[in-house]
C-alpha positions in Angstrom: 30.9 9.0 -2.1 29.6 8.4 1.4 29.3 12.1 2.1 27.2 12.6 -1.1 25.0 9.8 -0.1 24.5 11.3 3.4 23.7 14.7 1.9 21.3 13.1 -0.6 19.5 11.2 2.2 18.5 14.5 3.9 17.0 16.0 0.8 13.2 16.2 -0.1 13.3 13.2 -2.4 15.0 11.1 0.3 12.4 12.1 2.8 9.6 11.2 0.3 11.2 7.7 -0.2 11.5 7.3 3.5 7.9 8.2 4.0 6.7 5.8 1.3 8.6 2.9 2.6 8.4 3.4 6.3 4.7 4.3 6.4 3.8 1.3 4.2 5.0 -1.0 7.0 4.3 0.9 10.2 1.2 -0.4 12.0 0.5 -2.8 9.1 2.7 -5.6 10.3 6.0 -4.1 11.4 5.4 -5.6 14.9 5.7 -9.1 13.5 9.0 -8.3 11.8 10.4 -7.1 15.1 9.0 -9.8 17.4 8.7 -12.8 15.2 10.3 -15.9 16.8 9.8 -18.2 13.9 12.8 -20.0 12.4 11.3 -21.3 9.1 13.2 -19.5 6.3 11.6 -19.1 2.9 14.8 -17.6 1.5 18.3 -16.8 2.5 20.2 -13.8 1.1 24.0 -13.9 1.5 23.4 -16.0 4.6 20.6 -13.8 6.1 17.2 -15.4 6.4 13.8 -14.2 5.3 11.3 -16.0 7.5 8.0 -17.4 6.5 6.4 -15.0 9.0 8.0 -12.0 7.2 6.7 -13.2 3.9 3.2 -14.0 5.2 2.9 -10.5 6.8 4.2 -8.7 3.7 1.9 -10.8 1.6 -1.2 -10.1 3.7 -0.3 -6.4 3.9 0.1 -6.0 0.2 -3.0 -8.0 -0.5 -5.1 -5.9 1.9 -3.8 -2.7 0.3 -4.8 -3.9 -3.2 -8.2 -5.2 -2.1 -8.9 -1.9 -0.4 -7.9 0.0 -3.5 -9.5 -2.1 -6.2 -12.3 -3.9 -4.4 -14.1 -6.9 -5.9 -12.2 -6.8 -9.2 -8.9 -7.7 -7.4 -10.7 -10.2 -5.2 -11.7 -12.2 -8.2 -8.0 -12.4 -9.3 -7.0 -13.7 -5.9 -9.4 -16.7 -6.5 -6.9 -17.9 -9.1 -4.2 -20.2 -7.7 -1.8 -19.1 -10.5 -2.3 -15.5 -9.7 -1.8 -16.1 -6.0 1.4 -18.0 -6.6 2.7 -15.2 -8.9 1.7 -12.5 -6.4 3.4 -14.3 -3.5 6.6 -14.7 -5.6 6.6 -11.0 -6.4 6.3 -10.1 -2.7 9.2 -12.4 -1.9 11.3 -10.8 -4.7 10.6 -7.4 -3.1 11.7 -8.7 0.3 14.9 -10.1 -1.3 15.6 -6.8 -3.0 15.1 -4.9 0.3 17.5 -7.3 2.1 20.1 -6.8 -0.7 19.9 -3.0 -0.4 20.0 -3.2 3.4 23.1 -5.3 3.3 24.8 -3.1 0.7 24.1 0.0 2.8 25.6 -1.6 5.8 28.7 -2.7 3.8 29.1 0.9 2.7 29.1 2.2 6.2 25.9 4.2 5.9 24.2 5.2 9.1 21.4 7.3 10.6 21.8 9.6 13.6 19.4 9.5 16.6 18.4 13.1 15.6 17.3 12.0 12.2 15.3 9.2 13.7 13.7 11.5 16.2 12.8 14.0 13.5 11.2 11.3 11.4 9.1 10.0 14.4 8.0 13.6 15.3 6.9 14.2 11.7 4.9 10.9 11.2 1.2 11.7 11.1 0.4 8.5 13.0 1.9 10.1 16.1 0.3 13.5 15.8 -2.7 15.1 17.3 -3.9 18.5 16.1 -0.9 18.7 13.8 1.6 18.3 16.7 3.6 15.3 17.9 1.7 13.6 20.8 3.9 11.5 23.0 0.9 9.7 24.6 -0.4 8.7 21.2 3.1 7.6 20.2 3.5 5.4 23.3 0.0 4.0 23.0 0.3 3.0 19.4 3.6 1.3 20.0 2.1 -0.7 22.9 -0.9 -1.7 20.7 1.5 -3.1 18.1 3.5 -5.1 20.6 6.9 -3.5 20.7 9.0 -1.0 22.7 10.3 2.4 21.8 13.8 1.0 21.3 12.5 -1.7 19.0 10.7 0.8 16.8 13.8 3.1 16.8 16.0 0.2 15.7 13.5 -0.7 12.9 13.5 2.9 11.7 17.3 3.0 11.8 17.4 -0.1 9.5 14.8 1.3 7.1 16.3 4.8 6.9 19.9 3.5 6.5 18.6 1.3 3.6 16.8 4.3 2.2 20.0 6.5 2.1 21.3 4.2 -0.6 18.0 4.1 -2.4 17.8 7.9 -2.3 21.4 8.3 -3.6 20.7 6.0 -6.6 17.4 7.6 -7.6 18.5 11.2 -7.0 21.7 10.7 -9.1 19.7 10.4 -12.4 19.1 13.3 -14.7 17.7 14.1 -18.1 19.7 15.9 -20.9 18.1 18.9 -22.6 18.1 17.0 -25.8 16.1 14.1 -24.2 13.6 16.6 -22.9 13.2 18.2 -26.3 12.7 14.8 -27.9 10.2 13.7 -25.3 8.3 16.9 -25.8 8.3 16.4 -29.6 6.9 13.0 -29.2 4.4 13.5 -26.4 2.9 16.8 -27.6 2.9 16.1 -31.3 -0.6 16.0 -32.9 -1.8 14.4 -36.0 -4.5 14.8 -38.6 -6.5 11.8 -39.7 -9.1 10.7 -42.1 -11.1 7.7 -41.0 -14.2 5.7 -41.7 -15.9 3.9 -38.8 -18.3 1.0 -39.4 -20.3 -0.9 -36.7 -20.0 -4.6 -36.7 -23.8 -4.7 -36.4 -23.9 -3.7 -40.1 -22.8 -7.2 -40.9 -25.0 -9.1 -38.4 -27.9 -9.7 -40.8 -25.6 -11.7 -43.1 -24.2 -13.9 -40.3 -25.5 -17.4 -39.9 -24.9 -19.2 -36.6 -25.3 -23.0 -36.9 -25.8 -25.6 -34.2 -22.3 -26.8 -34.9 -20.9 -23.3 -34.1 -22.8 -23.2 -30.8 -21.6 -26.6 -29.8 -18.0 -25.8 -30.7 -18.1 -22.6 -28.7 -19.7 -24.4 -25.7 -17.1 -27.2 -25.8 -14.1 -24.9 -26.3 -15.2 -22.7 -23.4 -16.7 -25.3 -21.1 -15.0 -23.9 -18.0 -16.7 -20.5 -18.4 -20.1 -22.2 -18.0 -19.3 -23.5 -14.5 -21.4 -22.0 -11.8 -19.9 -21.3 -8.4 -21.1 -23.1 -5.3 -23.5 -20.9 -3.4 -25.0 -20.9 0.1 -27.7 -18.9 1.9 -26.9 -18.6 5.6 -29.1 -18.2 8.6 -27.0 -16.7 11.4 -27.0 -15.1 14.8 -24.6 -12.2 15.3 -23.4 -11.1 18.7 -21.7 -7.7 18.8 -20.0 -5.8 21.5 -21.2 -2.5 20.0 -24.8 -3.7 20.0 -24.5 -4.8 23.6 -23.6 -1.3 24.8 -27.3 -0.5 24.8 -27.9 -3.4 27.2 -25.4 -2.3 29.9 -24.9 0.9 31.9 -22.1 2.7 33.9 -22.6 4.3 37.2 -21.0 7.8 37.8 -19.3 6.7 41.0 -17.5 4.0 39.0 -16.2 6.7 36.6 -14.8 8.7 39.6 -13.3 5.6 41.2 -11.6 4.6 37.9 -10.1 8.1 37.6 -8.7 8.0 41.1 -7.2 4.6 40.7 -5.6 5.4 37.3 -4.3 9.0 37.8 -0.9 7.9 36.3 -2.6 7.2 33.0 -3.9 10.7 32.6 -0.7 12.6 33.0 1.8 13.9 30.4 5.4 13.0 30.7 8.0 15.7 31.4 9.4 17.1 28.2 12.8 18.7 27.8 14.0 21.0 25.1 17.7 20.4 24.5 20.5 21.5 22.2 23.6 19.6 21.5 26.9 19.6 19.8 27.9 16.4 18.1 31.5 15.5 17.2 31.5 12.3 15.2 34.1 9.7 16.3 35.3 9.0 12.7 38.6 7.2 12.4 40.1 9.0 15.5 37.9 8.6 18.5 40.5 10.2 20.9 40.8 13.3 18.8 37.0 13.6 18.6 36.6 13.2 22.3 39.3 15.8 22.9 37.6 18.3 20.6 34.3 17.7 22.5 36.0 18.3 25.8 37.6 21.5 24.5 34.3 22.8 23.4 32.8 22.0 26.8 35.6 24.0 28.4 34.9 27.0 26.2 31.2 26.8 27.2 32.2 26.6 30.9 34.3 29.8 30.3 31.3 31.7 28.9 31.4 30.9 25.2 28.0 31.0 23.4 26.7 27.4 23.0 24.6 28.1 19.9 27.6 29.8 18.1 29.8 26.8 18.9 27.2 24.4 17.8 26.7 26.2 14.5 30.4 26.3 13.8 31.5 22.8 15.1 28.6 20.3 15.3 28.6 17.4 12.9 24.8 17.3 13.1 24.4 19.8 10.4 20.6 19.8 10.6 20.5 21.0 14.3 23.6 23.0 13.9 21.8 25.5 11.7 19.5 26.2 14.7 22.3 26.5 17.3 22.1 22.8 18.1 18.4 22.8 19.0 16.7 19.4 19.0 13.3 20.7 20.2 11.5 18.8 22.9 12.3 15.2 23.8 10.7 12.7 26.1 12.2 9.8 28.1 13.5 6.9 26.0 13.2 8.9 22.7 17.0 9.2 22.3 20.0 7.0 22.7 20.1 5.6 26.3 23.3 7.5 27.2 22.1 10.7 25.6 18.7 10.3 27.3 20.2 9.7 30.8 22.4 12.8 30.5 19.6 15.1 29.2 17.2 14.1 32.0 19.9 14.4 34.7 20.4 18.2 34.1 18.8 20.0 36.9 18.2 23.6 35.7 17.5 25.3 32.4 20.9 26.5 31.1 22.9 23.6 32.6 25.3 21.9 30.2 26.3 18.2 30.5 29.8 16.7 30.5 30.8 15.0 27.3 28.5 12.1 26.5 29.6 9.2 24.4 27.1 7.4 22.1 27.5 5.1 19.1 27.4 8.2 16.9 30.2 10.2 18.6 30.6 12.6 21.5 27.8 15.1 22.6 27.7 18.2 24.7 24.1 18.7 25.8 22.4 21.9 27.0 19.0 22.1 28.7 17.0 25.0 27.3 13.4 24.5 28.4 11.3 22.2 30.6 7.6 21.3 30.4 6.6 19.7 33.7 4.5 16.6 33.8 0.8 17.4 34.1 -2.3 15.5 35.1 -5.6 16.0 33.3 -8.6 16.9 35.4 -11.5 14.6 36.0 -13.8 16.7 33.9 -11.4 16.5 31.0 -11.3 12.7 30.9 -14.7 11.7 32.4 -16.3 11.1 29.0 -13.3 9.0 27.8 -13.5 6.9 31.1 -17.2 6.5 30.7 -16.8 5.1 27.2 -14.0 2.8 28.4 -16.1 1.4 31.3 -19.2 1.1 29.0 -17.1 -0.9 26.5 -15.7 -3.1 29.4 -19.2 -3.8 30.7 -20.4 -4.6 27.1 -17.3 -6.8 26.7 -18.1 -8.7 29.9 -21.7 -9.2 28.8 -20.4 -10.2 25.4 -18.3 -13.1 26.8 -21.1 -14.2 29.0 -23.5 -14.4 26.0 -20.9 -15.8 23.8 -20.5 -18.9 26.1 -24.3 -19.2 26.2 -24.6 -19.0 22.4 -21.8 -21.6 21.9 -23.4 -24.0 24.4 -27.0 -23.9 23.0 -25.9 -23.9 19.4 -24.0 -27.1 20.1 -26.6 -28.8 22.2 -29.4 -28.1 19.7 -27.5 -28.4 16.4 -30.4 -28.6 14.0 -31.9 -25.1 14.6 -30.7 -21.6 15.6 -34.0 -20.7 17.3 -33.0 -21.9 20.8 -29.6 -20.3 20.6 -31.1 -17.0 19.4 -33.7 -17.0 22.1 -31.1 -17.7 24.8 -29.2 -14.5 24.0 -32.2 -12.5 22.9 -31.0 -11.8 19.4 -32.7 -12.2 16.0 -31.9 -14.8 13.4 -30.7 -13.1 10.3 -30.7 -14.5 6.8 -28.4 -13.7 3.9 -29.0 -13.9 0.1 -27.5 -16.7 -1.9 -23.8 -16.0 -2.4 -20.5 -17.6 -3.5 -17.1 -17.2 -1.9 -16.4 -14.3 -4.3 -19.8 -12.5 -3.8 -20.3 -12.7 -0.1 -22.0 -9.8 1.6 -19.5 -7.5 3.4 -20.6 -8.6 6.9 -20.0 -12.3 6.0 -16.8 -11.8 3.9 -14.3 -12.9 6.5 -12.1 -15.7 5.2 -12.6 -17.7 8.4 -16.4 -17.4 8.2 -16.5 -18.3 4.5 -14.4 -21.5 5.2 -17.0 -22.6 7.7 -20.0 -21.6 5.6 -18.8 -23.8 2.7 -17.6 -26.7 5.0 -19.1 -30.2 4.7 -20.2 -29.9 8.3 -22.7 -27.2 7.5 -23.4 -28.0 3.9 -23.8 -31.8 4.0 -24.6 -32.5 7.7 -26.9 -29.5 8.2 -25.4 -28.6 11.6 -25.0 -25.3 13.4 -21.4 -23.9 13.2 -19.2 -23.5 16.2 -18.8 -19.8 17.2 -16.9 -17.8 14.6 -15.0 -14.9 16.3 -14.6 -11.7 14.3 -13.5 -8.3 15.5 -15.6 -7.7 18.6 -18.3 -9.9 17.0 -19.3 -13.6 17.2 -21.3 -15.4 14.6 -23.1 -18.8 14.7 -24.4 -19.9 11.4 -26.1 -22.7 9.5 -26.8 -23.3 5.8 -30.4 -22.4 4.9 -30.0 -23.2 1.2 -27.2 -24.7 -0.8 -26.6 -24.8 -4.6 -23.6 -26.9 -5.6 -21.1 -26.0 -8.2 -22.1 -27.4 -11.6 -21.6 -27.0 -15.3 -24.6 -25.3 -17.0 -26.1 -27.3 -19.8 -25.9 -26.2 -23.4 -29.7 -25.5 -23.4 -29.3 -23.1 -20.5 -26.6 -21.0 -22.2 -27.5 -21.5 -25.8 -29.0 -18.1 -26.2 -26.0 -16.3 -24.8 -23.6 -18.4 -26.9 -25.5 -17.7 -30.1 -25.2 -13.9 -29.4 -21.5 -14.2 -28.6 -20.8 -16.3 -31.8 -22.8 -13.9 -33.9 -21.0 -10.9 -32.4 -17.6 -12.5 -33.0 -18.5 -13.4 -36.6 -19.9 -9.9 -37.2 -16.6 -8.4 -36.0 -14.6 -10.7 -38.2 -16.7 -9.8 -41.2 -16.3 -6.1 -40.4 -12.5 -6.5 -40.1 -12.4 -8.4 -43.4 -14.4 -5.6 -45.1 -12.1 -3.0 -43.5 -8.9 -4.7 -44.6 -10.2 -4.9 -48.1 -11.0 -1.2 -48.1 -7.6 -0.4 -46.6 -5.9 -2.5 -49.3 -7.7 -0.6 -52.1 -6.8 2.7 -50.5 -3.1 1.7 -50.5 -3.5 0.7 -54.2 -5.0 4.1 -55.0 -8.3 2.7 -55.9 -11.7 4.3 -55.2 -13.7 2.9 -52.2 -16.7 5.1 -52.5 -19.0 2.2 -53.6 -17.9 0.1 -50.6 -18.6 3.0 -48.2 -21.9 3.8 -49.7 -23.0 0.1 -49.4 -22.5 0.4 -45.6 -23.9 4.0 -45.4 -20.7 5.4 -44.1 -18.3 8.1 -45.3 -14.8 9.5 -44.5 -14.6 11.7 -41.5 -11.7 13.9 -40.5 -10.0 14.6 -37.2 -7.5 17.4 -36.8 -4.9 17.9 -34.1 -5.4 14.5 -32.5 -3.4 14.2 -29.3 -1.8 11.1 -27.9 -3.9 11.4 -24.7 -7.4 12.8 -24.2 -9.8 13.8 -26.9 -13.0 12.1 -28.1 -11.6 9.7 -30.7 -11.7 6.1 -29.6 -8.5 4.8 -28.0 -7.9 2.1 -30.7 -8.1 4.7 -33.5 -5.6 7.0 -31.7 -3.2 4.2 -31.1 -3.4 3.1 -34.7 -3.0 6.7 -35.9 0.2 7.3 -34.0 1.7 4.1 -35.5 1.3 5.2 -39.1 3.7 6.9 -41.4 3.1 9.7 -43.9 4.1 7.7 -47.0 3.8 4.2 -48.3 1.7 1.2 -47.2 2.0 2.3 -43.6 -0.1 5.4 -44.1 -3.3 3.5 -43.6 -4.4 0.7 -41.3 -7.3 -1.0 -39.6 -8.4 -0.5 -35.9 -10.9 -2.4 -33.9 -12.5 -0.7 -30.9 -13.4 -2.4 -27.6 -17.1 -2.7 -28.5 -16.3 -4.5 -31.8 -16.6 -1.6 -34.2 -14.0 -1.4 -37.0 -12.3 1.6 -38.6 -10.0 2.3 -41.5 -7.6 5.0 -40.4 -5.4 7.2 -42.7 -2.7 9.6 -41.6 -2.9 12.9 -43.4 -0.5 15.1 -41.5 1.8 15.4 -38.5 1.8 18.7 -36.5 5.0 19.4 -34.6 4.9 19.9 -30.9 4.7 23.6 -29.7 7.8 25.1 -28.3 8.7 23.9 -24.8 7.9 26.5 -22.1 10.4 26.9 -19.3 8.1 25.7 -16.5 6.8 22.7 -18.5 10.4 21.9 -19.5 11.5 21.7 -15.9 8.5 19.5 -15.0 9.2 17.2 -17.9 12.9 17.0 -17.0 12.0 16.0 -13.5 9.7 13.3 -14.7 12.2 11.9 -17.0 14.9 11.9 -14.3 12.5 10.1 -12.0 11.9 7.4 -14.6 15.6 7.1 -15.2 16.2 7.0 -11.4 13.7 4.1 -11.0 15.4 2.3 -13.9 18.8 2.7 -12.3 17.6 1.6 -8.9 16.1 -1.6 -10.4 19.3 -2.3 -12.4 21.3 -1.8 -9.3 19.1 -4.4 -7.5 19.4 -6.8 -10.4 23.2 -6.5 -10.3 23.3 -7.1 -6.5 21.1 -10.1 -6.9 23.2 -11.5 -9.8 26.3 -11.4 -7.5 24.5 -12.6 -4.3 23.9 -16.0 -2.9 20.2 -16.2 -2.9 18.4 -19.5 -2.0 14.7 -19.9 -2.1 12.9 -22.7 -0.3 11.6 -25.4 -2.6 8.3 -25.3 -0.7 7.4 -22.2 -2.5 
């Protein structure tokens, strides 16, 4: 079982799962998972805690992804307290599921080798430049996110070990030929229809909307007539980027910086190594003896690559004679790393090296010496850095001035703006959900709608954004209120009339459908509305020009009996009577399409099995969720 899981974890589906899960966390919050020192638990899973910090980071990450993908439409949903609560609960459920899978993988003895971790890191696009792994970029990004190489390696090990089990579960599902044929028959079946479509506008002239109707609609939907609180802001924005035009960098400073930071412009030594791995298994002594025997054969002239291919338990590298490609310091297990970088000459072979994965024999096959970039190569980069530093220094100086004057003269922004030589900008009226992009920061919005600015009419304290500082005051305020009936009467009348027209159209359509079922003529009814039967042949489940509501209704009908005809209402309020006239069987399943459909069905089944497995784990686990949630 474990061997099958390990094999599955190295396949293409497993790598896809690893990429999806790992990349969704890397550099979008993983640092906080590794360095969090909080102790407040929002849940415990079999005694292991999920901290409030973990939940908050996962929540913010998921929310940011959704807002980036769906824009303002999802932002409106997040304004609902119930939606926020449900969303946070779903995020916590996902964290609990991940913890359960992680625990189960550990209990089953699944593990990931240093070589697999190294290969994953090398292939991650975040660490590549020009399509190749860039160690400088790798080190820099890790530093920016606040953790060491070892921390990141441990995090990947946890995720990839967990993903071995996930891959084994999802990859074990399959679809039978009969299921594929049935799915093809249902998905590619087409139908012939006869239908009559009538606009609800045809009934509008006969609709009367009374004052009582309008008042009832208003009272029943009173919350929908509430306006949102709005403000118009006057503000001064101080930006590091804008200040670059007010500072300069001297060329001597660029040269001096280069001379003082030569170490930052060098590339680390890289070593290409091959290895033979003998896993310790249940008999560590026997494994060590085998590794020492292989080392003796190499010392006697045996071919390292041939021995690796025949004996190494690292099957991935064994196929290439044990080659691990180039490594840099601290990329591998500490013991492995020390041995590899202690070899003096190309061709040298280490003694047997013990790591947590077993026993290694390591061969040095190539060395790339450390190199230093020339001044001309990095002068532009240094100049940009110094320019940014100078702008940042100016930024902090002006930020202090802006804060002081805005506080000392709280009833106007003119003095503060003049002190930092910046214009006063003014926004349009906006609510929390319609703020302009440059003012949409949650922190800024909290200040903009605070009582200090709205009621007292004061300047705000400085509001720090990314390399920007804003001081604002409310130029105009419109409080939240419920619009009066007179203000919305016209719109309500139109809504009530449209709803009554749709109801009248549906009533007419149901009468027509009932007569059709009874075998009675409906020509007079159709003529009265100036409509007639239309036909649609070979209607597919997806695509086509027929309205979605008509298609859905058509594919719910039967060829005989009362279920041969029914009524459909479109999204714009039009109504149709739909009759099924024929069912056309799906075309024969081509080989290529059949394989594609089989894979899709297997994927769906795999996802179902994975969710069922998680449900079973949770049912048998001790899961406690904080009451504070």
